[in-house]
C-alpha positions as a Python dict, from the first residue, in 0.01 Angstrom:
ca = {
    (1, 'M'): (0, 0, 0),
    (2, 'T'): (-268, -149, -261),
    (3, 'R'): (-287, 125, -521),
    (4, 'V'): (-645, 160, -675),
    (5, 'A'): (-647, 334, -1001),
    (6, 'I'): (-973, 468, -1149),
    (7, 'L'): (-1051, 603, -1505),
    (8, 'D'): (-1393, 739, -1548),
    (9, 'A'): (-1441, 612, -1914),
    (10, 'E'): (-1751, 888, -1955),
    (11, 'R'): (-1521, 1184, -1861),
    (12, 'C'): (-1205, 1029, -2061),
    (13, 'K'): (-1166, 1194, -2383),
    (14, 'P'): (-830, 1094, -2539),
    (15, 'K'): (-899, 1294, -2867),
    (16, 'H'): (-931, 1598, -2689),
    (17, 'C'): (-678, 1600, -2476),
    (18, 'N'): (-355, 1483, -2627),
    (19, 'R'): (-282, 1164, -2419),
    (20, 'L'): (-130, 1375, -2137),
    (21, 'C'): (-201, 1131, -1899),
    (22, 'H'): (73, 897, -2084),
    (23, 'R'): (281, 1177, -2224),
    (24, 'F'): (381, 1295, -1875),
    (25, 'C'): (397, 946, -1659),
    (26, 'P'): (754, 931, -1523),
    (27, 'I'): (728, 530, -1540),
    (28, 'V'): (598, 553, -1915),
    (29, 'R'): (919, 760, -1997),
    (30, 'S'): (1107, 505, -1866),
    (31, 'R'): (985, 268, -2102),
    (32, 'I'): (784, 63, -1876),
    (33, 'E'): (404, 67, -1967),
    (34, 'A'): (232, 192, -1656),
    (35, 'I'): (-54, 348, -1880),
    (36, 'R'): (-96, 186, -2235),
    (37, 'F'): (-397, 253, -2489),
    (38, 'E'): (-655, -28, -2562),
    (39, 'K'): (-894, 84, -2840),
    (40, 'D'): (-828, 465, -2781),
    (41, 'K'): (-850, 437, -2410),
    (42, 'P'): (-609, 431, -2144),
    (43, 'V'): (-557, 162, -1918),
    (44, 'I'): (-341, 202, -1598),
    (45, 'V'): (-157, -80, -1448),
    (46, 'E'): (-194, -75, -1090),
    (47, 'S'): (107, -280, -1003),
    (48, 'L'): (317, -55, -1233),
    (49, 'C'): (176, 269, -1100),
    (50, 'T'): (394, 446, -839),
    (51, 'G'): (109, 671, -751),
    (52, 'C'): (297, 1009, -837),
    (53, 'G'): (-16, 1163, -932),
    (54, 'I'): (99, 1331, -1241),
    (55, 'C'): (-148, 1183, -1440),
    (56, 'V'): (-432, 1288, -1236),
    (57, 'K'): (-316, 1663, -1231),
    (58, 'K'): (-244, 1649, -1593),
    (59, 'C'): (-588, 1517, -1702),
    (60, 'P'): (-803, 1806, -1823),
    (61, 'F'): (-1112, 1617, -1763),
    (62, 'S'): (-1068, 1482, -1408),
    (63, 'A'): (-1111, 1136, -1533),
    (64, 'V'): (-798, 988, -1382),
    (65, 'S'): (-812, 904, -980),
    (66, 'I'): (-520, 710, -784),
    (67, 'V'): (-544, 621, -433),
    (68, 'N'): (-299, 435, -175),
    (69, 'L'): (-506, 189, 59),
    (70, 'P'): (-356, -49, 333),
    (71, 'D'): (-256, -378, 170),
    (72, 'E'): (-439, -566, 430),
    (73, 'W'): (-794, -450, 243),
    (74, 'D'): (-686, -627, -46),
    (75, 'K'): (-795, -973, 74),
    (76, 'D'): (-1129, -816, 161),
    (77, 'C'): (-1212, -686, -170),
    (78, 'S'): (-1574, -806, -249),
    (79, 'H'): (-1628, -681, -612),
    (80, 'R'): (-1492, -481, -900),
    (81, 'F'): (-1659, -466, -1202),
    (82, 'A'): (-1339, -450, -1431),
    (83, 'Q'): (-994, -282, -1461),
    (84, 'N'): (-988, 71, -1320),
    (85, 'T'): (-1325, 69, -1176),
    (86, 'F'): (-1504, 120, -853),
    (87, 'K'): (-1377, -114, -605),
    (88, 'L'): (-1596, -260, -266),
    (89, 'F'): (-1428, -350, 15),
    (90, 'R'): (-1636, -627, 270),
    (91, 'L'): (-2000, -671, 275),
    (92, 'P'): (-2261, -644, 550),
    (93, 'T'): (-2353, -904, 720),
    (94, 'P'): (-2716, -940, 793),
    (95, 'S'): (-2893, -1149, 1082),
    (96, 'P'): (-3260, -1281, 1065),
    (97, 'G'): (-3499, -1101, 1284),
    (98, 'L'): (-3302, -777, 1252),
    (99, 'V'): (-3317, -489, 1035),
    (100, 'L'): (-2952, -385, 912),
    (101, 'G'): (-2931, -31, 816),
    (102, 'L'): (-2681, 57, 524),
    (103, 'L'): (-2571, 457, 575),
    (104, 'G'): (-2305, 638, 367),
    (105, 'Q'): (-2258, 902, 77),
    (106, 'N'): (-2388, 834, -304),
    (107, 'G'): (-2156, 643, -509),
    (108, 'I'): (-2021, 461, -235),
    (109, 'G'): (-2141, 120, -301),
    (110, 'K'): (-2461, 62, -102),
    (111, 'T'): (-2671, 24, -419),
    (112, 'T'): (-2395, -238, -559),
    (113, 'T'): (-2418, -392, -221),
    (114, 'L'): (-2771, -450, -258),
    (115, 'K'): (-2758, -590, -622),
    (116, 'I'): (-2485, -855, -501),
    (117, 'L'): (-2705, -933, -189),
    (118, 'S'): (-2997, -992, -440),
    (119, 'G'): (-2842, -1173, -670),
    (120, 'D'): (-2869, -923, -984),
    (121, 'F'): (-2493, -985, -1032),
    (122, 'K'): (-2262, -1239, -884),
    (123, 'L'): (-1959, -1094, -680),
    (124, 'N'): (-1650, -1178, -822),
    (125, 'L'): (-1387, -1106, -500),
    (126, 'G'): (-1231, -844, -739),
    (127, 'N'): (-1096, -1125, -993),
    (128, 'Y'): (-1315, -966, -1280),
    (129, 'E'): (-1112, -1148, -1550),
    (130, 'K'): (-1178, -1488, -1410),
    (131, 'P'): (-1465, -1474, -1165),
    (132, 'P'): (-1477, -1718, -876),
    (133, 'E'): (-1719, -2001, -879),
    (134, 'W'): (-1979, -2050, -611),
    (135, 'N'): (-1776, -2290, -387),
    (136, 'E'): (-1482, -2029, -394),
    (137, 'I'): (-1712, -1754, -288),
    (138, 'V'): (-1850, -1955, 25),
    (139, 'Q'): (-1516, -2073, 92),
    (140, 'H'): (-1426, -1675, 107),
    (141, 'F'): (-1697, -1590, 350),
    (142, 'R'): (-1643, -1892, 601),
    (143, 'G'): (-1713, -1850, 939),
    (144, 'S'): (-1954, -1593, 889),
    (145, 'T'): (-2327, -1554, 813),
    (146, 'L'): (-2252, -1469, 453),
    (147, 'Q'): (-2121, -1824, 432),
    (148, 'D'): (-2475, -1995, 440),
    (149, 'Y'): (-2632, -1648, 242),
    (150, 'F'): (-2416, -1749, -47),
    (151, 'Q'): (-2416, -2109, -27),
    (152, 'R'): (-2817, -2085, -48),
    (153, 'M'): (-2791, -1844, -313),
    (154, 'G'): (-2540, -2066, -536),
    (155, 'E'): (-2789, -2340, -507),
    (156, 'G'): (-3091, -2151, -592),
    (157, 'K'): (-3262, -2218, -254),
    (158, 'L'): (-3234, -1806, -164),
    (159, 'R'): (-3563, -1621, -211),
    (160, 'I'): (-3526, -1237, -228),
    (161, 'S'): (-3763, -949, -286),
    (162, 'H'): (-3562, -628, -368),
    (163, 'K'): (-3720, -278, -401),
    (164, 'P'): (-3495, -71, -662),
    (165, 'Q'): (-3401, 284, -571),
    (166, 'Y'): (-3550, 478, -870),
    (167, 'V'): (-3923, 402, -838),
    (168, 'D'): (-3983, 670, -1124),
    (169, 'K'): (-3837, 405, -1381),
    (170, 'I'): (-4110, 107, -1271),
    (171, 'P'): (-4330, 245, -1526),
    (172, 'K'): (-4127, 191, -1831),
    (173, 'V'): (-4077, -187, -1737),
    (174, 'V'): (-4394, -276, -1583),
    (175, 'S'): (-4775, -178, -1702),
    (176, 'G'): (-5087, -222, -1552),
    (177, 'N'): (-5320, -131, -1287),
    (178, 'V'): (-5218, -86, -933),
    (179, 'G'): (-5443, -361, -769),
    (180, 'E'): (-5387, -604, -1040),
    (181, 'L'): (-5012, -588, -1043),
    (182, 'L'): (-5017, -635, -641),
    (183, 'E'): (-5267, -917, -661),
    (184, 'K'): (-4999, -1110, -878),
    (185, 'V'): (-4742, -1101, -603),
    (186, 'N'): (-4953, -1146, -323),
    (187, 'E'): (-4775, -1478, -196),
    (188, 'R'): (-4807, -1370, 183),
    (189, 'G'): (-5184, -1341, 183),
    (190, 'K'): (-5147, -1006, 334),
    (191, 'L'): (-5225, -773, 27),
    (192, 'E'): (-5529, -623, 219),
    (193, 'Q'): (-5352, -535, 549),
    (194, 'I'): (-5073, -378, 358),
    (195, 'A'): (-5278, -179, 130),
    (196, 'E'): (-5471, -23, 427),
    (197, 'E'): (-5144, 15, 607),
    (198, 'L'): (-4980, 224, 305),
    (199, 'E'): (-5323, 386, 224),
    (200, 'L'): (-5348, 219, -139),
    (201, 'G'): (-5699, 191, -191),
    (202, 'Q'): (-5735, 504, -358),
    (203, 'L'): (-5493, 388, -605),
    (204, 'W'): (-5627, 45, -665),
    (205, 'K'): (-5784, 77, -1032),
    (206, 'R'): (-5514, 360, -1132),
    (207, 'P'): (-5231, 240, -1400),
    (208, 'L'): (-4886, 275, -1293),
    (209, 'E'): (-4787, 550, -1548),
    (210, 'V'): (-5033, 812, -1402),
    (211, 'L'): (-4892, 771, -1022),
    (212, 'S'): (-4691, 1024, -865),
    (213, 'G'): (-4338, 920, -716),
    (214, 'G'): (-4502, 915, -352),
    (215, 'E'): (-4758, 670, -522),
    (216, 'L'): (-4494, 485, -699),
    (217, 'Q'): (-4280, 444, -392),
    (218, 'R'): (-4568, 314, -167),
    (219, 'V'): (-4670, 78, -432),
    (220, 'A'): (-4293, -57, -492),
    (221, 'V'): (-4273, -123, -119),
    (222, 'A'): (-4612, -292, -95),
    (223, 'A'): (-4500, -499, -374),
    (224, 'T'): (-4182, -590, -213),
    (225, 'L'): (-4369, -666, 142),
    (226, 'C'): (-4617, -881, -54),
    (227, 'R'): (-4365, -1171, -160),
    (228, 'E'): (-4300, -1470, 49),
    (229, 'V'): (-3922, -1472, 47),
    (230, 'D'): (-3633, -1498, 305),
    (231, 'V'): (-3456, -1184, 243),
    (232, 'Y'): (-3630, -811, 189),
    (233, 'L'): (-3406, -540, 49),
    (234, 'F'): (-3506, -180, 31),
    (235, 'D'): (-3324, 72, -160),
    (236, 'E'): (-3406, 432, -47),
    (237, 'P'): (-3787, 359, 40),
    (238, 'S'): (-3856, 722, 162),
    (239, 'S'): (-3799, 902, -137),
    (240, 'Y'): (-4119, 1137, -239),
    (241, 'L'): (-4310, 1044, 96),
    (242, 'D'): (-4417, 1274, 358),
    (243, 'V'): (-4331, 1224, 702),
    (244, 'K'): (-4644, 1016, 815),
    (245, 'Q'): (-4584, 817, 506),
    (246, 'R'): (-4233, 743, 579),
    (247, 'L'): (-4302, 625, 940),
    (248, 'K'): (-4610, 410, 791),
    (249, 'V'): (-4350, 256, 534),
    (250, 'A'): (-4095, 199, 822),
    (251, 'K'): (-4369, 36, 1061),
    (252, 'A'): (-4442, -209, 753),
    (253, 'I'): (-4117, -303, 692),
    (254, 'R'): (-4029, -344, 1059),
    (255, 'S'): (-4332, -608, 1097),
    (256, 'L'): (-4128, -862, 912),
    (257, 'K'): (-3910, -891, 1178),
    (258, 'N'): (-4184, -1096, 1354),
    (259, 'E'): (-4131, -1366, 1122),
    (260, 'Q'): (-3747, -1379, 1152),
    (261, 'K'): (-3681, -1230, 788),
    (262, 'T'): (-3384, -1111, 703),
    (263, 'I'): (-3397, -731, 616),
    (264, 'I'): (-3148, -461, 477),
    (265, 'I'): (-3235, -106, 383),
    (266, 'A'): (-3031, 168, 216),
    (267, 'E'): (-3170, 505, 328),
    (268, 'H'): (-3022, 906, 334),
    (269, 'D'): (-3328, 1031, 575),
    (270, 'L'): (-3140, 987, 944),
    (271, 'A'): (-3476, 1021, 1109),
    (272, 'I'): (-3618, 721, 955),
    (273, 'I'): (-3302, 490, 927),
    (274, 'D'): (-3280, 531, 1294),
    (275, 'Y'): (-3635, 457, 1363),
    (276, 'L'): (-3641, 149, 1118),
    (277, 'S'): (-3295, -20, 1210),
    (278, 'D'): (-3153, -209, 1471),
    (279, 'Q'): (-2834, -211, 1344),
    (280, 'I'): (-2625, 26, 1127),
    (281, 'C'): (-2324, -40, 860),
    (282, 'V'): (-2149, 279, 786),
    (283, 'F'): (-2024, 293, 439),
    (284, 'Y'): (-1690, 523, 398),
    (285, 'G'): (-1428, 571, 113),
    (286, 'D'): (-1417, 808, -163),
    (287, 'P'): (-1735, 792, -419),
    (288, 'G'): (-1697, 669, -718),
    (289, 'I'): (-1327, 534, -646),
    (290, 'Y'): (-1376, 268, -353),
    (291, 'G'): (-1593, 220, -83),
    (292, 'V'): (-1560, 13, 272),
    (293, 'V'): (-1822, -139, 477),
    (294, 'S'): (-1773, -112, 838),
    (295, 'N'): (-1853, -353, 1121),
    (296, 'V'): (-2208, -357, 1222),
    (297, 'H'): (-2308, -145, 1514),
    (298, 'G'): (-2588, -77, 1708),
    (299, 'V'): (-2821, 185, 1540),
    (300, 'R'): (-2751, 494, 1763),
    (301, 'T'): (-2365, 437, 1778),
    (302, 'G'): (-2358, 354, 1386),
    (303, 'I'): (-2548, 704, 1296),
    (304, 'N'): (-2327, 890, 1547),
    (305, 'I'): (-1997, 751, 1399),
    (306, 'Y'): (-2130, 826, 1070),
    (307, 'L'): (-2195, 1200, 1177),
    (308, 'Q'): (-1867, 1228, 1336),
    (309, 'G'): (-1645, 1081, 1068),
    (310, 'Y'): (-1445, 866, 1298),
    (311, 'I'): (-1489, 461, 1343),
    (312, 'P'): (-1311, 413, 1689),
    (313, 'D'): (-1312, 35, 1625),
    (314, 'E'): (-1106, 55, 1312),
    (315, 'N'): (-942, 358, 1411),
    (316, 'V'): (-1044, 540, 1045),
    (317, 'R'): (-1123, 881, 1013),
    (318, 'F'): (-1342, 935, 680),
    (319, 'R'): (-1451, 1294, 722),
    (320, 'K'): (-1254, 1604, 832),
    (321, 'E'): (-1546, 1767, 1027),
    (322, 'A'): (-1809, 1639, 1196),
    (323, 'I'): (-2189, 1727, 1079),
    (324, 'V'): (-2348, 1933, 1338),
    (325, 'F'): (-2695, 2011, 1399),
    (326, 'H'): (-2868, 2301, 1585),
    (327, 'E'): (-3032, 2217, 1913),
    (328, 'K'): (-3251, 2512, 1896),
    (329, 'P'): (-3399, 2706, 1578),
    (330, 'P'): (-3146, 2964, 1451),
    (331, 'A'): (-3180, 3297, 1579),
    (332, 'M'): (-3448, 3508, 1357),
    (333, 'N'): (-3316, 3816, 1203),
    (334, 'A'): (-3582, 4106, 1243),
    (335, 'S'): (-3759, 4107, 923),
    (336, 'S'): (-3667, 4435, 825),
    (337, 'G'): (-3647, 4336, 438),
    (338, 'E'): (-3869, 4505, 168),
    (339, 'T'): (-4197, 4279, 85),
    (340, 'L'): (-4094, 4116, -201),
    (341, 'L'): (-4472, 3928, -271),
    (342, 'Y'): (-4814, 3990, -105),
    (343, 'W'): (-5051, 3775, -176),
    (344, 'E'): (-5446, 3781, -90),
    (345, 'Q'): (-5624, 3467, -19),
    (346, 'M'): (-5649, 3278, -344),
    (347, 'E'): (-5813, 2941, -452),
    (348, 'K'): (-5738, 2672, -721),
    (349, 'T'): (-6008, 2412, -814),
    (350, 'F'): (-5937, 2083, -1000),
    (351, 'E'): (-6181, 1822, -1025),
    (352, 'G'): (-6211, 1655, -681),
    (353, 'F'): (-5935, 1897, -512),
    (354, 'K'): (-5983, 2200, -381),
    (355, 'L'): (-5693, 2444, -249),
    (356, 'L'): (-5733, 2744, -19),
    (357, 'A'): (-5406, 2972, 23),
    (358, 'H'): (-5455, 3228, 303),
    (359, 'N'): (-5305, 3561, 242),
    (360, 'G'): (-4948, 3624, 340),
    (361, 'E'): (-4629, 3783, 243),
    (362, 'I'): (-4234, 3717, 207),
    (363, 'K'): (-3947, 3961, 220),
    (364, 'R'): (-3633, 3980, 30),
    (365, 'G'): (-3360, 3757, 190),
    (366, 'E'): (-3577, 3507, 329),
    (367, 'I'): (-3633, 3127, 260),
    (368, 'I'): (-3984, 2981, 352),
    (369, 'G'): (-3996, 2612, 392),
    (370, 'I'): (-4308, 2461, 269),
    (371, 'L'): (-4434, 2166, 450),
    (372, 'G'): (-4747, 1929, 446),
    (373, 'A'): (-4882, 1595, 339),
    (374, 'N'): (-4848, 1464, -13),
    (375, 'G'): (-5161, 1540, -253),
    (376, 'I'): (-5233, 1856, -9),
    (377, 'G'): (-5150, 2114, -275),
    (378, 'K'): (-4778, 2211, -212),
    (379, 'T'): (-4672, 2185, -579),
    (380, 'T'): (-5018, 2326, -700),
    (381, 'F'): (-4904, 2650, -475),
    (382, 'V'): (-4556, 2670, -625),
    (383, 'K'): (-4678, 2646, -964),
    (384, 'I'): (-4922, 2921, -946),
    (385, 'L'): (-4617, 3130, -797),
    (386, 'A'): (-4404, 3002, -1125),
    (387, 'G'): (-4692, 3127, -1347),
    (388, 'I'): (-4735, 2744, -1469),
    (389, 'E'): (-5079, 2697, -1283),
    (390, 'K'): (-5350, 2976, -1276),
    (391, 'T'): (-5592, 3087, -974),
    (392, 'D'): (-5936, 3034, -1007),
    (393, 'D'): (-5971, 3412, -1092),
    (394, 'E'): (-5651, 3396, -1285),
    (395, 'R'): (-5438, 3633, -1079),
    (396, 'E'): (-5126, 3766, -1188),
    (397, 'F'): (-4812, 3820, -976),
    (398, 'G'): (-4659, 4141, -1169),
    (399, 'E'): (-4342, 4163, -1299),
    (400, 'L'): (-4170, 3893, -1036),
    (401, 'K'): (-3888, 3689, -1193),
    (402, 'V'): (-3902, 3360, -1111),
    (403, 'S'): (-3692, 3045, -1139),
    (404, 'Y'): (-3856, 2712, -1072),
    (405, 'K'): (-3683, 2370, -1016),
    (406, 'P'): (-3978, 2115, -1046),
    (407, 'Q'): (-4046, 1823, -841),
    (408, 'Y'): (-3979, 1556, -1127),
    (409, 'I'): (-3664, 1600, -1341),
    (410, 'S'): (-3592, 1442, -1669),
    (411, 'A'): (-3280, 1474, -1883),
    (412, 'E'): (-3382, 1615, -2212),
    (413, 'Y'): (-3078, 1825, -2272),
    (414, 'E'): (-2865, 1636, -2550),
    (415, 'D'): (-2535, 1834, -2449),
    (416, 'T'): (-2276, 1826, -2143),
    (417, 'V'): (-2363, 1978, -1835),
    (418, 'Q'): (-2106, 2272, -1891),
    (419, 'M'): (-2286, 2387, -2197),
    (420, 'L'): (-2631, 2352, -2018),
    (421, 'L'): (-2513, 2596, -1716),
    (422, 'M'): (-2332, 2824, -1976),
    (423, 'S'): (-2649, 2866, -2150),
    (424, 'I'): (-2849, 2954, -1835),
    (425, 'A'): (-2581, 3144, -1624),
    (426, 'K'): (-2405, 3313, -1900),
    (427, 'D'): (-2129, 3554, -1797),
    (428, 'K'): (-2169, 3411, -1434),
    (429, 'F'): (-2061, 3084, -1548),
    (430, 'S'): (-1694, 3207, -1555),
    (431, 'S'): (-1690, 3430, -1243),
    (432, 'G'): (-1510, 3287, -934),
    (433, 'W'): (-1805, 3354, -728),
    (434, 'Y'): (-2026, 3116, -930),
    (435, 'R'): (-1734, 2838, -909),
    (436, 'T'): (-1659, 2883, -521),
    (437, 'E'): (-2040, 2912, -421),
    (438, 'I'): (-2250, 2695, -662),
    (439, 'L'): (-2039, 2442, -869),
    (440, 'Q'): (-1813, 2328, -614),
    (441, 'P'): (-2037, 2311, -313),
    (442, 'L'): (-2255, 2112, -504),
    (443, 'K'): (-1968, 1927, -656),
    (444, 'I'): (-2107, 1986, -1012),
    (445, 'D'): (-1738, 2091, -1111),
    (446, 'L'): (-1687, 1709, -1137),
    (447, 'L'): (-1980, 1664, -1392),
    (448, 'L'): (-1926, 1944, -1610),
    (449, 'N'): (-1814, 1713, -1910),
    (450, 'R'): (-2077, 1449, -1854),
    (451, 'N'): (-2350, 1445, -2084),
    (452, 'V'): (-2684, 1531, -1912),
    (453, 'M'): (-2887, 1245, -2047),
    (454, 'E'): (-2609, 998, -1853),
    (455, 'L'): (-2632, 1115, -1513),
    (456, 'S'): (-2782, 947, -1236),
    (457, 'G'): (-3072, 1030, -1016),
    (458, 'G'): (-2852, 1233, -756),
    (459, 'E'): (-2632, 1380, -1019),
    (460, 'L'): (-2923, 1510, -1229),
    (461, 'Q'): (-3083, 1639, -906),
    (462, 'K'): (-2779, 1855, -805),
    (463, 'V'): (-2739, 1973, -1173),
    (464, 'A'): (-3101, 2109, -1175),
    (465, 'I'): (-3046, 2316, -871),
    (466, 'A'): (-2760, 2475, -983),
    (467, 'A'): (-2953, 2534, -1306),
    (468, 'C'): (-3240, 2691, -1095),
    (469, 'L'): (-2994, 2915, -897),
    (470, 'S'): (-2811, 3028, -1196),
    (471, 'R'): (-3098, 3210, -1344),
    (472, 'E'): (-3161, 3575, -1290),
    (473, 'A'): (-3470, 3595, -1054),
    (474, 'D'): (-3631, 3755, -769),
    (475, 'L'): (-3794, 3442, -648),
    (476, 'F'): (-3671, 3083, -626),
    (477, 'L'): (-3898, 2787, -605),
    (478, 'L'): (-3729, 2451, -541),
    (479, 'D'): (-3988, 2140, -515),
    (480, 'E'): (-3814, 1856, -309),
    (481, 'P'): (-3470, 1933, -378),
    (482, 'S'): (-3311, 1667, -163),
    (483, 'A'): (-3465, 1349, -349),
    (484, 'Y'): (-3196, 1097, -419),
    (485, 'L'): (-2932, 1329, -221),
    (486, 'D'): (-2726, 1171, 61),
    (487, 'V'): (-2683, 1346, 406),
    (488, 'E'): (-2401, 1549, 309),
    (489, 'E'): (-2520, 1648, -18),
    (490, 'R'): (-2844, 1763, 138),
    (491, 'L'): (-2660, 1991, 388),
    (492, 'N'): (-2413, 2151, 99),
    (493, 'M'): (-2759, 2205, -95),
    (494, 'A'): (-2898, 2374, 178),
    (495, 'R'): (-2586, 2583, 245),
    (496, 'T'): (-2582, 2681, -111),
    (497, 'I'): (-2924, 2793, -158),
    (498, 'R'): (-2861, 3006, 171),
    (499, 'R'): (-2555, 3173, 22),
    (500, 'V'): (-2743, 3250, -325),
    (501, 'I'): (-3032, 3409, -146),
    (502, 'E'): (-2824, 3606, 91),
    (503, 'S'): (-2585, 3706, -171),
    (504, 'H'): (-2849, 3849, -415),
    (505, 'N'): (-3081, 3955, -157),
    (506, 'V'): (-3359, 3739, -315),
    (507, 'T'): (-3616, 3519, -195),
    (508, 'A'): (-3696, 3139, -208),
    (509, 'F'): (-3980, 2891, -144),
    (510, 'V'): (-3851, 2507, -67),
    (511, 'V'): (-4094, 2231, -73),
    (512, 'E'): (-3905, 1958, 130),
    (513, 'H'): (-4030, 1642, 356),
    (514, 'D'): (-3699, 1606, 551),
    (515, 'V'): (-3782, 1808, 839),
    (516, 'V'): (-3417, 1796, 914),
    (517, 'T'): (-3335, 1970, 595),
    (518, 'Q'): (-3602, 2211, 641),
    (519, 'D'): (-3435, 2291, 991),
    (520, 'F'): (-3126, 2366, 808),
    (521, 'I'): (-3238, 2607, 546),
    (522, 'A'): (-3549, 2773, 639),
    (523, 'D'): (-3603, 3094, 810),
    (524, 'K'): (-3999, 3045, 814),
    (525, 'L'): (-4238, 2794, 749),
    (526, 'M'): (-4538, 2740, 537),
    (527, 'V'): (-4746, 2484, 652),
    (528, 'F'): (-5007, 2302, 426),
    (529, 'M'): (-5317, 2099, 609),
    (530, 'G'): (-5645, 1971, 508),
    (531, 'E'): (-5738, 1616, 331),
    (532, 'P'): (-5514, 1460, 92),
    (533, 'G'): (-5636, 1433, -261),
    (534, 'K'): (-5970, 1636, -180),
    (535, 'T'): (-5881, 1973, 14),
    (536, 'G'): (-5552, 2180, 96),
    (537, 'I'): (-5527, 2488, 333),
    (538, 'A'): (-5194, 2670, 288),
    (539, 'H'): (-5142, 2870, 608),
    (540, 'P'): (-4927, 3201, 615),
    (541, 'P'): (-4536, 3171, 641),
    (542, 'T'): (-4484, 3145, 1018),
    (543, 'S'): (-4184, 3113, 1280),
    (544, 'L'): (-3993, 2781, 1268),
    (545, 'R'): (-4093, 2686, 1600),
    (546, 'K'): (-4458, 2753, 1527),
    (547, 'G'): (-4443, 2611, 1200),
    (548, 'M'): (-4302, 2288, 1308),
    (549, 'N'): (-4515, 2237, 1585),
    (550, 'M'): (-4834, 2291, 1372),
    (551, 'F'): (-4697, 2048, 1133),
    (552, 'L'): (-4601, 1775, 1340),
    (553, 'K'): (-4900, 1830, 1572),
    (554, 'D'): (-5105, 1734, 1230),
    (555, 'M'): (-4863, 1460, 1144),
    (556, 'E'): (-4894, 1314, 1538),
    (557, 'V'): (-4524, 1293, 1537),
    (558, 'T'): (-4260, 1393, 1803),
    (559, 'F'): (-3880, 1424, 1751),
    (560, 'R'): (-3608, 1445, 2026),
    (561, 'R'): (-3255, 1542, 2015),
    (562, 'D'): (-2958, 1294, 2043),
    (563, 'L'): (-2762, 1390, 2360),
    (564, 'A'): (-2396, 1353, 2200),
    (565, 'T'): (-2480, 1499, 1839),
    (566, 'K'): (-2805, 1694, 1894),
    (567, 'R'): (-2952, 1523, 1561),
    (568, 'P'): (-3338, 1467, 1578),
    (569, 'R'): (-3486, 1151, 1613),
    (570, 'V'): (-3836, 1035, 1590),
    (571, 'N'): (-3999, 945, 1933),
    (572, 'K'): (-4172, 598, 1932),
    (573, 'E'): (-4554, 657, 1945),
    (574, 'N'): (-4663, 645, 2290),
    (575, 'S'): (-4339, 649, 2446),
    (576, 'K'): (-4279, 858, 2783),
    (577, 'L'): (-4132, 1126, 2585),
    (578, 'D'): (-4354, 1144, 2302),
    (579, 'K'): (-4634, 1200, 2556),
    (580, 'F'): (-4465, 1479, 2754),
    (581, 'Q'): (-4386, 1671, 2407),
    (582, 'K'): (-4747, 1626, 2318),
    (583, 'Q'): (-4857, 1761, 2653),
    (584, 'V'): (-4631, 2060, 2639),
    (585, 'G'): (-4690, 2138, 2287),
    (586, 'E'): (-4321, 2129, 2169),
    (587, 'Y'): (-4297, 1876, 1902),
    (588, 'Y'): (-3966, 1939, 1756),
    (589, 'Y'): (-3751, 2216, 1936),
    (590, 'V'): (-3739, 2039, 2263),
    (591, 'R'): (-3450, 2030, 2489),
    (592, 'S'): (-3272, 1710, 2552),
    (593, 'M'): (-3400, 1518, 2862),
    (594, 'R'): (-3191, 1456, 3143),
    (595, 'K'): (-3095, 1069, 3138),
    (596, 'G'): (-3249, 913, 3412),
    (597, 'S'): (-3530, 1164, 3466),
    (598, 'G'): (-3853, 1250, 3325),
    (599, 'K'): (-3767, 1638, 3312),
    (600, 'A'): (-3662, 1804, 3011),
    (601, 'Q'): (-3323, 2012, 3091),
}
């Protein structure tokens, strides 16, 4: 067995633990230095470690992880940053003219893989002390398409365009107006076409620093597409985009296939990666410890493998339970709960934009999903309920206690996650319910000793969700809680919100673009329609079926169900099933079609 020992340097605090890992290690006590200290930090020597796990159990900060892996994987190690750090095995093998999708949990190596393939850093094949030369790397991948890929990269002949994961950080390193910046990278001469496809005309003269997350995402995708290169890499291109924008971005990316370009995307929205990709590589392993890249599979097979947690061709099970989807909308409880909030028709006017919200009501124990295009007033409506914005008639909502998680979150708290949550949850923090219902499902218990300002986007999102749910409130408002979360984290987030709402008999509004996540979490839907950036109309809360049909009809998009996993899949525009569902008026909750027939079952 190959042993992998991981030490989380951010969690490890030797001055506060009395070096328990070193003191209790049986090998160290037999005077063999399986653990030694360098500059007050422990170093675990993997070749001397027996894998007993005592150091893992004794570490009070959960900074140590030990896993045993098959010996044959060792020769497939692609990269390791340093001793006792994350280990990546294998790399995906892209093919020109095909879109390769990367699917897996956060912290499993997808972004690391894209940075290797983009040339951001040179892979070392696991030899971090004496990194190999390019000729050794090329020799390692002989016989595969990666041999030519890295040979051209080593010779400086491979041109690459890479869209990063966190687009909200772009204005910190790049400044200027959208139009000027895109014209500088217009190497393919297709800027006008791309700008029209991605609806960038309204943004042309705006500076980057005033753009929203969705606008920054579209600009970043456009800048990547405008370059004349051999390889295009996209890291989570759908974040902050609504359904229609996601499909437009997907179509724009797929158009590169016609020029026989190499295209690789990492994406968490299952419907979009399904629609966009021709092939899938599944990433599995243990987040933050090691990641393994599967063989290339067809898109439907690859996504179903990920959901089922089992890779047949490798005989590997990487998840205990499969991710299961509903085929029909969940049974609705008769809304017998007391009315928590009723609002009469209200308006909010900005310069150039007006929101009209029709009268509606919500009851205790309900979760209301909010769906609509970007720039249609969803966040404005939530801010009115939170008391951050005022209606035109400056209406008040009584003594309602509100807890609000904003769309864009920033790390401004200069202490640990534990101190932040303790200051919000107070006495609840030490209860068993809080740990089992909030900390563990969101995996916040692994972040408690981390400084808030050092968290990644996904980690910060989970902490923001936990902080929102920790407050004493009658109404919880969560704006895009799935941003930067992977498929499993989105499901856990939905379940956590559901348990908190039901156990406290309170209510929540959840603004979310991922319709699959909305299907998991919502009891009712509130659909926003209108003209983005000009007018917004908020319809009253309605049933899931009616709300989904209203929203997707406005988006001109239909979903079908996979026969094996029941997961929602986007229909190709004007396909047989797309036309059928539009004809019968069922845009989402349609039964699967019998194979070989044109009739629904």
